[in-house]
C-alpha positions in Angstrom: -62.6 63.6 -151.9 -64.7 61.2 -154.0 -65.0 57.5 -154.1 -63.9 55.4 -157.1 -64.0 51.8 -157.9 -60.2 51.6 -157.7 -60.2 53.3 -154.2 -62.8 51.2 -152.5 -63.3 47.8 -154.2 -64.4 46.4 -150.8 -65.6 49.6 -149.1 -63.1 49.2 -146.2 -63.4 50.8 -142.8 -60.2 52.8 -143.1 -61.5 54.4 -146.3 -64.8 55.3 -144.7 -63.1 56.7 -141.6 -60.8 58.9 -143.7 -63.7 60.5 -145.5 -65.7 60.8 -142.2 -62.9 62.4 -140.3 -62.0 64.9 -143.1 -65.6 66.0 -143.3 -66.1 66.1 -139.6 -63.1 68.2 -138.9 -64.0 70.7 -141.7 -67.5 71.3 -140.3 -66.5 71.1 -136.6 -64.2 74.0 -137.1 -67.1 76.1 -138.3 -69.4 75.4 -135.4 -70.5 78.2 -133.0 -70.8 76.5 -129.6 -67.1 77.0 -128.8 -67.7 80.8 -128.6 -69.6 80.4 -125.4 -68.9 76.8 -124.2 -65.7 75.2 -123.0 -64.7 71.6 -123.0 -64.1 69.9 -119.6 -62.9 66.2 -119.8 -64.9 63.7 -117.9 -63.6 60.5 -116.3 -66.8 58.8 -115.1 -70.6 58.6 -115.7 -71.3 61.5 -113.4 -69.3 64.7 -112.6 -69.8 66.7 -109.4 -69.9 70.5 -109.6 -69.9 71.4 -105.9 -66.9 73.5 -106.7 -69.1 75.9 -108.6 -70.2 77.3 -105.2 -66.6 77.9 -104.0 -66.4 81.5 -102.8 -62.8 82.5 -103.1 -61.9 85.6 -101.1 -58.4 87.2 -100.9 -57.9 88.4 -97.3 -55.2 89.7 -95.1 -53.3 86.8 -93.5 -53.7 87.3 -89.7 -53.6 84.5 -87.2 -54.4 81.6 -89.6 -55.9 80.9 -93.0 -59.6 81.2 -93.4 -61.0 78.3 -95.4 -63.7 78.6 -98.0 -66.5 76.0 -98.0 -68.7 74.3 -100.7 -71.5 74.3 -98.2 -74.3 71.8 -98.8 -74.4 72.1 -102.6 -75.1 69.0 -104.6 -75.0 69.5 -108.3 -74.1 66.6 -110.7 -74.3 66.1 -114.4 -74.6 62.7 -116.0 -73.0 62.0 -119.4 -75.3 61.0 -122.2 -74.5 58.9 -125.2 -75.4 60.2 -128.7 -75.2 58.3 -131.9 -76.0 58.3 -135.6 -75.9 55.2 -137.8 -76.5 54.6 -141.5 -77.2 51.5 -143.6 -75.4 51.1 -146.9 -77.4 48.8 -149.1 -75.4 46.1 -150.8 -77.0 47.1 -154.1 -75.2 50.5 -154.0 -71.9 48.7 -153.6 -72.6 46.1 -156.3 -73.6 48.9 -158.7 -70.5 51.0 -157.8 -72.5 53.9 -156.5 -69.6 55.2 -154.6 -70.6 58.9 -155.0 -73.9 58.2 -153.3 -72.1 56.3 -150.5 -69.7 59.2 -150.1 -72.6 61.6 -149.7 -74.1 59.4 -147.0 -70.8 59.4 -145.0 -70.4 63.1 -145.4 -74.0 63.8 -144.2 -73.3 61.6 -141.2 -70.1 63.5 -140.4 -71.8 66.9 -140.8 -74.6 65.9 -138.4 -72.2 64.7 -135.8 -70.0 67.7 -136.1 -72.9 70.1 -135.6 -74.6 68.1 -132.8 -72.8 70.1 -130.0 -74.2 73.3 -131.5 -77.6 71.8 -131.2 -77.2 70.7 -127.6 -75.8 74.0 -126.5 -78.5 76.0 -128.3 -81.2 73.7 -126.7 -79.7 74.4 -123.3 -79.9 78.2 -124.0 -83.5 78.0 -125.1 -84.4 76.1 -121.9 -82.3 78.4 -119.6 -85.5 79.7 -117.9 -86.6 76.2 -116.9 -83.2 74.5 -116.3 -82.0 74.3 -112.7 -78.4 75.4 -112.0 -76.2 74.7 -109.0 -77.8 77.4 -106.7 -81.1 75.5 -106.9 -82.9 78.1 -109.0 -83.4 78.4 -112.7 -80.2 79.1 -114.6 -81.8 82.3 -116.1 -84.4 83.2 -113.5 -85.5 85.9 -111.0 -84.6 84.3 -107.7 -80.8 83.8 -107.5 -79.4 84.1 -103.9 -77.9 87.5 -103.2 -75.7 88.7 -100.4 -76.4 86.6 -97.3 -79.9 87.4 -96.2 -80.4 90.0 -98.8 -82.7 90.4 -101.9 -82.6 87.8 -104.6 -81.1 88.6 -108.0 -82.5 88.3 -111.5 -80.8 87.5 -114.8 -84.0 87.0 -116.8 -86.5 89.4 -118.4 -89.7 89.0 -120.4 -88.6 91.9 -122.6 -87.6 91.2 -126.2 -84.3 92.5 -127.5 -83.9 96.3 -127.6 -81.7 99.1 -126.1 -83.5 99.4 -122.8 -83.4 95.7 -122.2 -79.7 95.6 -123.2 -79.0 98.4 -120.8 -80.7 96.6 -117.9 -78.8 93.4 -118.7 -75.5 95.2 -118.6 -76.4 96.8 -115.3 -77.4 93.5 -113.7 -74.4 91.5 -114.8 -71.8 94.2 -114.0 -73.2 94.9 -110.5 -73.8 91.2 -109.4 -72.5 90.7 -105.9 -71.1 87.5 -104.4 -72.3 86.2 -101.0 -70.0 88.6 -99.2 -71.2 91.6 -101.1 -68.1 92.0 -103.3 -69.0 92.7 -107.0 -67.9 90.0 -109.5 -65.6 91.4 -112.2 -68.0 90.5 -115.1 -67.5 92.2 -118.5 -70.2 91.1 -121.0 -68.6 90.6 -124.4 -71.1 88.4 -126.4 -74.6 89.1 -127.5 -76.6 86.1 -128.9 -79.8 86.7 -130.9 -82.0 84.8 -133.4 -82.1 85.6 -137.1 -85.2 87.8 -136.7 -83.2 90.3 -134.5 -79.9 90.1 -136.3 -80.1 93.5 -138.1 -81.5 95.3 -135.1 -78.6 93.9 -133.0 -76.0 94.8 -135.6 -77.3 98.4 -135.7 -77.1 98.8 -132.0 -73.6 97.3 -131.7 -71.9 98.8 -134.7 -73.5 102.2 -135.6 -71.6 105.2 -134.3 -74.8 107.2 -134.1 -78.4 106.1 -133.8 -81.9 107.5 -133.8 -84.0 106.2 -130.9 -87.3 108.0 -131.8 -88.8 109.2 -135.0 -86.8 109.9 -138.2 -86.9 113.6 -137.5 -84.8 113.2 -134.4 -81.2 114.3 -134.5 -78.9 111.2 -134.3 -77.1 110.8 -131.0 -73.9 109.0 -130.1 -74.4 105.2 -129.7 -72.6 104.2 -126.6 -73.3 100.5 -127.2 -70.9 100.5 -130.2 -68.0 101.4 -127.8 -68.5 98.4 -125.5 -66.7 95.8 -127.7 -69.6 93.4 -127.6 -69.5 90.7 -130.3 -72.6 89.4 -132.0 -73.5 85.7 -132.6 -76.6 84.7 -134.5 -78.3 81.4 -133.8 -80.9 80.4 -136.3 -82.7 78.2 -133.8 -83.7 81.0 -131.4 -87.2 82.4 -131.6 -88.0 86.0 -132.4 -87.1 88.3 -129.4 -85.1 85.7 -127.6 -81.6 86.9 -126.7 -78.7 86.4 -124.4 -75.9 88.6 -123.1 -72.8 86.8 -121.8 -69.3 87.1 -120.4 -67.1 84.5 -122.1 -63.8 85.8 -120.7 -64.3 85.2 -117.0 -62.1 82.1 -116.8 -65.0 79.8 -117.1 -67.6 80.1 -119.8 -71.4 80.1 -119.3 -71.6 76.5 -120.5 -69.3 73.5 -120.0 -69.3 70.7 -122.5 -68.6 67.8 -120.2 -66.9 65.4 -122.6 -66.6 61.7 -121.6 -65.8 60.3 -125.0 -64.9 62.0 -128.2 -66.3 61.0 -131.6 -65.7 57.3 -132.5 -66.9 55.4 -135.5 -67.9 51.8 -136.1 -68.2 49.7 -139.2 -70.0 46.3 -139.8 -68.9 45.1 -143.2 -71.6 42.4 -143.9 -73.5 40.9 -145.5 -71.6 37.7 -144.8 -71.8 35.2 -142.0 -70.3 36.0 -138.6 -67.2 33.9 -139.4 -66.8 36.0 -142.6 -66.7 39.3 -140.7 -70.4 40.1 -141.0 -73.4 39.4 -138.6 -77.0 38.2 -138.8 -78.4 41.7 -139.2 -76.3 42.7 -142.2 -76.8 39.3 -143.7 -80.6 39.5 -143.4 -80.8 43.1 -144.6 -78.1 42.8 -147.3 -76.3 45.9 -146.2 -73.2 47.3 -144.5 -73.5 49.5 -141.4 -71.5 52.6 -140.5 -72.0 54.8 -137.4 -70.6 57.3 -135.0 -71.1 58.1 -131.4 -69.9 60.3 -128.5 -70.6 60.7 -124.8 -71.0 64.0 -123.0 -73.5 66.7 -121.8 -73.8 70.5 -121.8 -73.8 71.9 -118.2 -74.8 75.4 -117.2 -72.3 77.2 -115.0 -72.5 80.6 -113.2 -75.8 82.6 -113.6 -73.8 85.8 -113.2 -72.2 85.2 -116.6 -75.4 85.2 -118.6 -78.6 87.2 -119.0 -81.6 86.0 -120.9 -84.5 87.9 -122.5 -87.6 86.7 -124.3 -91.0 88.2 -125.0 -93.6 87.4 -122.3 -96.7 85.4 -122.9 
């Protein structure tokens, strides 16, 4: 959709919004974060996730019900406001440069559509230094195990490879809750950076594979039978990878959404009583922007395993 002098003689807010929304929806549909994050509406500045620690156990009903307990967990996430705003110089409007203006609006819409991807990826990259609800790092080596028992790790300093993938599968599929019962975790998504894409594709799709030198007889590749999908994130560094279960009922990351995308337009450059304001008058421009409120929240550590090369 392009701008023309007949379409936007006054560069109206409805016309700008139409182009923004059309572009935003197109690129939002192509984002990757929804493959491992889920949206949870928020109704206040903070949301409490004490319910993450709820230990649901199905028992035989005897004398009375046995209630589960959140314990002393305190884990909150505060919503953050994100925005992007552009100035549209009045000269562009006077010279009928509607194609240029259209590109500015499109770029703004694309940036806003892709921003949740950026936030989710940043959380993944910082998983080894981000505290989760159990008081330890989301991807770390000291998660509480069975009451009084050894701690559990979902982090390794090994880069991506078959041995590391095997260990990750073992850790996630044998992770016990506080009572000792094994969670029903089934890893189904592998995330790697661009540098490890072809290695990961080979391990997940080849029916046979050679693990040693080229003279070795190819053996059956069991990883190709596990149904694990591959997601490549350009922002990950070489050797950084994640194995996840996204079908557990809750995903590894929650997108706590307080406010969806909204836009604002200051027409200027007239006086306030003409629909403008002092800023647009002094800078001889119009202003168009977009914003949203929310935050990415890590959920259960037993749904994710992280690997990255050690120092």
